[in-house]
TORPA-4810 file (N, C-alpha, C, O; in nm, 3 decimals):
<nodes>
NODE_1_0.077_-0.079_-0.054_-0.006_0.000_0.018_0.071_0.118_-0.001_0.180_0.110_0.055_M
NODE_2_0.044_0.258_-0.080_0.151_0.371_-0.116_0.071_0.431_-0.007_-0.051_0.421_0.009_L
NODE_3_0.190_0.519_0.093_0.108_0.603_0.130_0.104_0.781_0.075_0.133_0.814_-0.040_S
NODE_4_0.076_0.847_0.147_0.046_1.016_0.122_0.242_1.059_0.051_0.267_1.117_-0.055_L
NODE_5_0.361_0.998_0.170_0.481_0.999_0.111_0.488_1.004_0.017_0.512_1.103_-0.051_T
NODE_6_0.450_0.797_-0.045_0.486_0.797_-0.163_0.464_0.819_-0.290_0.533_0.805_-0.391_D
NODE_7_0.292_0.876_-0.260_0.208_0.933_-0.383_0.312_1.103_-0.386_0.373_1.147_-0.484_C
NODE_8_0.305_1.143_-0.299_0.380_1.283_-0.346_0.547_1.245_-0.395_0.572_1.298_-0.503_L
NODE_9_0.662_1.168_-0.339_0.783_1.172_-0.396_0.728_1.101_-0.577_0.814_1.137_-0.657_D
NODE_10_0.661_1.051_-0.619_0.589_0.983_-0.762_0.538_1.114_-0.819_0.523_1.128_-0.940_F
NODE_11_0.505_1.237_-0.707_0.403_1.335_-0.835_0.518_1.415_-0.854_0.610_1.390_-0.776_V
NODE_12_0.539_1.508_-0.941_0.670_1.647_-0.953_0.602_1.717_-0.894_0.530_1.735_-0.992_D
NODE_13_0.573_1.754_-0.848_0.442_1.870_-0.740_0.498_1.854_-0.633_0.544_1.747_-0.592_L
NODE_14_0.502_2.012_-0.546_0.574_1.993_-0.414_0.455_1.985_-0.350_0.352_2.002_-0.416_D
NODE_15_0.447_1.953_-0.179_0.354_1.939_-0.078_0.250_2.064_-0.077_0.132_2.062_-0.041_A
NODE_16_0.341_2.194_-0.136_0.228_2.302_-0.101_0.164_2.307_-0.190_0.070_2.380_-0.159_A
NODE_17_0.146_2.252_-0.351_0.147_2.249_-0.451_0.000_2.133_-0.464_-0.117_2.127_-0.500_T
NODE_18_0.074_2.082_-0.424_-0.081_1.931_-0.364_-0.172_2.023_-0.295_-0.292_2.012_-0.321_I
NODE_19_-0.133_2.116_-0.209_-0.243_2.123_-0.066_-0.338_2.225_-0.151_-0.459_2.210_-0.172_E
NODE_20_-0.253_2.335_-0.197_-0.354_2.409_-0.327_-0.490_2.292_-0.392_-0.605_2.266_-0.356_V
NODE_21_-0.377_2.235_-0.532_-0.507_2.172_-0.510_-0.612_2.107_-0.403_-0.734_2.120_-0.407_I
NODE_22_-0.522_2.022_-0.289_-0.688_1.982_-0.251_-0.774_2.078_-0.201_-0.895_2.058_-0.190_A
NODE_23_-0.717_2.188_-0.167_-0.758_2.296_-0.119_-0.881_2.372_-0.188_-0.982_2.414_-0.131_S
NODE_24_-0.847_2.380_-0.331_-0.901_2.447_-0.469_-1.074_2.334_-0.465_-1.194_2.349_-0.441_H
NODE_25_-0.978_2.229_-0.505_-1.126_2.108_-0.549_-1.179_2.057_-0.438_-1.254_1.964_-0.466_E
NODE_26_-1.170_2.089_-0.264_-1.177_1.979_-0.173_-1.185_1.858_-0.164_-1.276_1.775_-0.160_D
NODE_27_-1.024_1.857_-0.160_-1.038_1.687_-0.158_-0.930_1.669_-0.117_-0.823_1.730_-0.113_L
NODE_28_-0.999_1.509_-0.061_-0.819_1.484_0.026_-0.610_1.483_-0.078_-0.557_1.484_-0.189_P
NODE_29_-0.576_1.478_0.088_-0.412_1.533_-0.027_-0.399_1.418_-0.069_-0.276_1.411_-0.067_M
NODE_30_-0.424_1.347_-0.096_-0.417_1.201_-0.176_-0.434_1.176_-0.313_-0.362_1.109_-0.388_I
NODE_31_-0.581_1.263_-0.347_-0.656_1.270_-0.428_-0.604_1.374_-0.521_-0.580_1.367_-0.642_V
NODE_32_-0.596_1.434_-0.471_-0.500_1.572_-0.506_-0.343_1.586_-0.569_-0.285_1.652_-0.655_A
NODE_33_-0.317_1.497_-0.485_-0.147_1.447_-0.541_-0.235_1.349_-0.662_-0.211_1.405_-0.769_A
NODE_34_-0.298_1.263_-0.680_-0.309_1.223_-0.825_-0.394_1.250_-0.928_-0.427_1.178_-1.022_E
NODE_35_-0.434_1.395_-0.894_-0.522_1.522_-0.995_-0.376_1.581_-1.065_-0.335_1.576_-1.181_L
NODE_36_-0.309_1.648_-0.920_-0.213_1.777_-0.974_-0.121_1.615_-1.103_-0.088_1.658_-1.213_G
NODE_37_-0.100_1.500_-1.084_-0.016_1.442_-1.075_-0.072_1.407_-1.319_0.004_1.383_-1.413_H
NODE_38_-0.207_1.421_-1.317_-0.285_1.431_-1.428_-0.280_1.539_-1.488_-0.248_1.548_-1.606_Q
NODE_39_-0.305_1.618_-1.428_-0.301_1.769_-1.478_-0.174_1.819_-1.585_-0.163_1.817_-1.707_L
NODE_40_-0.077_1.866_-1.465_0.138_1.825_-1.554_0.120_1.687_-1.618_0.208_1.603_-1.598_L
NODE_41_0.025_1.660_-1.684_0.056_1.548_-1.876_-0.005_1.624_-1.964_-0.034_1.550_-2.059_G
NODE_42_-0.043_1.737_-1.985_-0.035_1.821_-2.133_-0.054_2.008_-2.010_-0.087_2.035_-1.894_D
NODE_43_-0.023_2.060_-2.096_-0.062_2.203_-2.104_-0.177_2.265_-2.061_-0.170_2.376_-2.009_L
NODE_44_-0.331_2.183_-2.084_-0.395_2.266_-2.021_-0.414_2.209_-1.988_-0.512_2.162_-2.046_R
NODE_45_-0.373_2.122_-1.861_-0.351_2.078_-1.731_-0.262_2.211_-1.662_-0.320_2.292_-1.589_G
NODE_46_-0.175_2.218_-1.681_-0.083_2.317_-1.622_-0.141_2.441_-1.642_-0.062_2.521_-1.593_I
NODE_47_-0.256_2.513_-1.696_-0.285_2.543_-1.720_-0.381_2.584_-1.577_-0.363_2.659_-1.481_F
NODE_48_-0.487_2.496_-1.619_-0.619_2.516_-1.508_-0.482_2.460_-1.312_-0.527_2.457_-1.197_V
NODE_49_-0.384_2.440_-1.339_-0.305_2.397_-1.239_-0.229_2.625_-1.187_-0.170_2.696_-1.106_L
NODE_50_-0.278_2.620_-1.279_-0.201_2.795_-1.272_-0.307_2.881_-1.226_-0.287_2.968_-1.141_H
NODE_51_-0.498_2.842_-1.319_-0.600_2.892_-1.300_-0.635_2.862_-1.082_-0.706_2.936_-1.013_Q
NODE_52_-0.556_2.735_-1.030_-0.615_2.649_-0.867_-0.525_2.821_-0.817_-0.568_2.914_-0.748_M
NODE_53_-0.463_2.813_-0.849_-0.357_2.921_-0.761_-0.408_3.045_-0.787_-0.458_3.094_-0.686_H
NODE_54_-0.414_3.105_-0.873_-0.495_3.233_-0.890_-0.587_3.226_-0.832_-0.567_3.281_-0.724_R
NODE_55_-0.725_3.174_-0.841_-0.817_3.154_-0.776_-0.820_3.200_-0.590_-0.880_3.278_-0.515_T
NODE_56_-0.706_3.086_-0.585_-0.710_3.084_-0.434_-0.659_3.179_-0.329_-0.691_3.174_-0.210_L
NODE_57_-0.537_3.307_-0.408_-0.526_3.367_-0.418_-0.549_3.481_-0.410_-0.471_3.547_-0.341_I
NODE_58_-0.647_3.540_-0.466_-0.788_3.625_-0.530_-0.914_3.583_-0.342_-0.983_3.646_-0.262_E
NODE_59_-0.878_3.472_-0.363_-0.988_3.443_-0.248_-0.940_3.482_-0.091_-1.013_3.517_0.002_R
NODE_60_-0.791_3.464_-0.091_-0.754_3.519_0.036_-0.761_3.683_0.022_-0.782_3.739_0.129_A
NODE_61_-0.751_3.756_-0.075_-0.733_3.828_-0.133_-0.854_3.890_-0.041_-0.833_3.942_0.069_A
NODE_62_-0.995_3.876_-0.104_-1.108_3.937_-0.127_-1.185_3.918_0.060_-1.282_3.970_0.114_E
NODE_63_-1.048_3.788_0.124_-1.104_3.767_0.280_-1.003_3.876_0.358_-1.009_3.887_0.480_K
NODE_64_-0.910_3.956_0.277_-0.831_4.053_0.362_-0.788_3.965_0.465_-0.816_3.999_0.580_G
NODE_65_-0.711_3.836_0.443_-0.610_3.691_0.483_-0.501_3.755_0.434_-0.472_3.701_0.328_S
NODE_66_-0.403_3.873_0.467_-0.284_3.928_0.439_-0.197_3.771_0.401_-0.159_3.727_0.293_L
NODE_67_-0.188_3.718_0.533_-0.111_3.549_0.551_-0.092_3.472_0.484_0.020_3.431_0.451_D
NODE_68_-0.264_3.409_0.424_-0.219_3.343_0.352_-0.264_3.363_0.202_-0.302_3.287_0.113_D
NODE_69_-0.244_3.500_0.212_-0.219_3.536_0.003_-0.085_3.544_0.016_-0.024_3.487_-0.074_E
NODE_70_-0.007_3.606_0.115_0.120_3.640_0.016_0.178_3.464_0.089_0.287_3.428_0.045_K
NODE_71_0.121_3.386_0.171_0.214_3.207_0.170_0.165_3.138_0.014_0.236_3.065_-0.055_R
NODE_72_0.020_3.185_-0.022_-0.032_3.116_-0.128_0.039_3.270_-0.234_-0.042_3.355_-0.272_L
NODE_73_0.144_3.281_-0.258_0.187_3.386_-0.378_0.295_3.324_-0.346_0.359_3.295_-0.447_R
NODE_74_0.349_3.288_-0.241_0.527_3.226_-0.259_0.502_3.075_-0.359_0.571_3.025_-0.448_A
NODE_75_0.385_3.037_-0.301_0.360_2.895_-0.339_0.347_2.876_-0.544_0.390_2.783_-0.612_I
NODE_76_0.277_2.994_-0.584_0.282_3.033_-0.665_0.399_3.076_-0.731_0.404_3.056_-0.852_Y
NODE_77_0.487_3.127_-0.678_0.629_3.181_-0.757_0.671_3.047_-0.796_0.688_3.003_-0.910_T
NODE_78_0.688_2.980_-0.663_0.774_2.826_-0.756_0.736_2.760_-0.842_0.795_2.711_-0.939_A
NODE_79_0.625_2.754_-0.808_0.548_2.668_-0.928_0.521_2.740_-1.067_0.473_2.664_-1.152_F
NODE_80_0.539_2.851_-1.102_0.554_2.899_-1.203_0.677_2.910_-1.213_0.725_2.930_-1.325_N
NODE_81_0.721_2.904_-1.151_0.927_2.935_-1.193_0.927_2.782_-1.243_1.016_2.777_-1.328_R
NODE_82_0.860_2.639_-1.229_0.935_2.531_-1.249_0.848_2.497_-1.355_0.878_2.394_-1.414_K
NODE_83_0.705_2.585_-1.411_0.609_2.512_-1.484_0.555_2.680_-1.545_0.448_2.724_-1.502_Y
NODE_84_0.613_2.737_-1.613_0.590_2.869_-1.619_0.406_2.865_-1.733_0.347_2.780_-1.800_P
NODE_85_0.394_2.942_-1.712_0.197_2.932_-1.790_0.242_2.942_-1.925_0.333_3.001_-1.984_V
NODE_86_0.140_2.858_-1.957_0.190_2.765_-2.147_0.123_2.910_-2.222_0.035_2.979_-2.170_P
NODE_87_0.175_2.931_-2.331_0.116_2.999_-2.381_0.054_2.979_-2.526_-0.006_3.047_-2.609_R
NODE_88_0.096_2.862_-2.512_-0.062_2.810_-2.659_-0.045_2.704_-2.595_0.045_2.654_-2.528_Q
NODE_89_-0.224_2.657_-2.648_-0.306_2.520_-2.537_-0.309_2.438_-2.660_-0.424_2.395_-2.650_L
NODE_90_-0.265_2.389_-2.762_-0.248_2.274_-2.830_-0.188_2.181_-2.773_-0.170_2.074_-2.832_T
</nodes>
């Protein structure tokens, strides 16, 4: 049986990004890890991951939660560095 740690080691995303997916989609971490793995499979999926990050940042800003917004921006910066926004979704 695979643990969450095993799954996170298999997926090419950090734990913070998996938490973003889990929060955005209201999923358990292990399911979010699988979804993240699938979304990394093509440019449209990478674009969706960017949108998830942006949505959570916007929600934190709307709530006035500066600490959460700052934390989410740092997570997004790291994600964007590794997976830039796709220029063409084909």
